[in-house]
C-alpha positions in Angstrom: -127.0 -51.8 -62.7 -124.7 -54.2 -61.8 -126.5 -56.2 -58.7 -123.5 -58.3 -58.2 -120.5 -56.5 -57.2 -118.5 -58.4 -54.3 -119.0 -61.9 -54.6 -117.6 -65.5 -54.2 -117.7 -68.6 -56.3 -118.4 -72.1 -55.5 -117.8 -74.6 -57.8 -117.9 -78.0 -55.6 -118.9 -80.6 -57.8 -116.2 -83.6 -57.7 -114.3 -82.1 -60.7 -112.2 -79.3 -61.1 -113.3 -77.7 -57.8 -112.7 -74.4 -57.6 -113.6 -71.3 -55.3 -113.5 -67.3 -56.7 -113.6 -63.7 -54.9 -114.6 -60.6 -56.2 -113.5 -58.3 -53.7 -113.7 -54.4 -54.7 -112.2 -55.1 -58.7 -109.6 -57.7 -56.8 -110.5 -61.2 -58.2 -108.5 -63.6 -56.9 -109.1 -67.9 -57.7 -108.7 -71.1 -55.1 -108.0 -74.5 -56.7 -109.4 -76.8 -53.9 -107.3 -79.4 -54.4 -108.6 -82.9 -53.9 -107.1 -85.3 -52.4 -107.0 -82.9 -49.6 -109.7 -81.0 -49.7 -112.4 -83.7 -48.3 -116.4 -83.1 -47.9 -116.0 -81.8 -44.6 -112.8 -79.5 -45.1 -115.1 -77.0 -47.8 -115.9 -75.2 -44.6 -112.9 -74.6 -43.4 -111.7 -73.8 -46.7 -114.0 -71.2 -47.4 -113.8 -69.7 -45.0 -110.2 -69.4 -44.7 -110.6 -68.1 -48.4 -113.0 -65.1 -47.3 -110.8 -64.3 -44.2 -107.3 -64.3 -45.9 -108.9 -61.9 -48.4 -110.3 -59.4 -45.3 -114.2 -60.2 -46.8 -117.2 -58.8 -44.4 -120.1 -60.7 -45.2 -123.3 -58.8 -45.2 -125.8 -57.7 -47.5 -124.0 -56.5 -50.3 -122.2 -59.6 -50.8 -123.5 -62.4 -52.9 -122.0 -66.3 -52.9 -122.7 -67.8 -56.4 -122.8 -72.1 -56.2 -122.3 -74.4 -58.7 -126.2 -76.2 -58.7 -124.2 -79.2 -61.3 -124.4 -82.0 -62.9 -121.8 -83.5 -60.2 -121.1 -85.0 -57.6 -123.9 -85.6 -54.6 -121.8 -84.8 -51.7 -120.3 -82.0 -53.2 -123.5 -80.2 -54.0 -125.2 -80.6 -51.3 -122.3 -79.6 -48.7 -121.7 -76.2 -51.0 -125.6 -75.6 -50.7 -125.2 -76.1 -46.9 -122.6 -74.1 -47.0 -124.3 -71.2 -49.0 -127.2 -70.9 -47.5 -125.4 -71.0 -44.1 -123.8 -68.1 -45.1 -127.6 -66.6 -46.5 -129.4 -67.4 -43.3 -126.4 -66.3 -40.7 -124.6 -63.7 -43.1 -128.1 -62.2 -45.3 -125.7 -62.6 -48.3 -127.6 -62.5 -51.8 -127.8 -66.4 -52.7 -127.6 -67.0 -56.8 -127.2 -70.5 -58.6 -125.8 -71.7 -62.2 -125.2 -74.5 -64.1 -122.8 -76.2 -64.9 -122.6 -75.8 -68.7 -123.3 -72.2 -68.3 -119.5 -72.0 -66.7 -117.9 -74.0 -69.6 -113.8 -72.1 -68.2 -113.4 -71.2 -64.9 -112.4 -68.0 -65.2 -112.5 -64.2 -64.3 -113.5 -63.3 -67.8 -116.5 -66.6 -68.5 -117.2 -65.9 -64.4 -118.3 -62.0 -65.4 -119.7 -63.4 -68.7 -122.1 -65.6 -66.5 -123.3 -62.7 -64.2 -124.0 -60.2 -66.3 -125.8 -62.4 -68.9 -128.0 -63.5 -66.2 -127.8 -66.8 -66.6 -127.3 -67.1 -62.4 -130.7 -67.9 -60.2 -131.9 -66.0 -57.7 -133.6 -69.4 -56.4 -131.7 -72.2 -55.8 -133.8 -74.7 -58.6 -132.9 -78.2 -58.2 -129.6 -79.5 -58.0 -128.5 -82.3 -60.3 -126.9 -84.8 -58.7 -124.8 -87.1 -61.5 -125.8 -91.1 -60.2 
């Protein structure tokens, strides 16, 4: 029985940065343009992406965050956003290792979730020095 139905997945590690969203069987990917999306803009970028697709954030929604290896500031910010949503909206929080999602597309994201490669507890992120 699939626990994770509707979700946002955040890959903000300093390269190939993207957001993806599954909501009621629809799937959307949003590329984060590095020249435009500086760290402090990630929050509004995520909120706009969710609002554009009329996402209701509640305890049935999940947020999945790339835990690295990756950029220190990118990881800190994506984790902070995810934790903020978990605290304020009671969404479920998961993390995954960058190496477990080689290609960021729907098929691989579904596989990541279905093969239980995501972790319920946000283990220490891995920073690239």
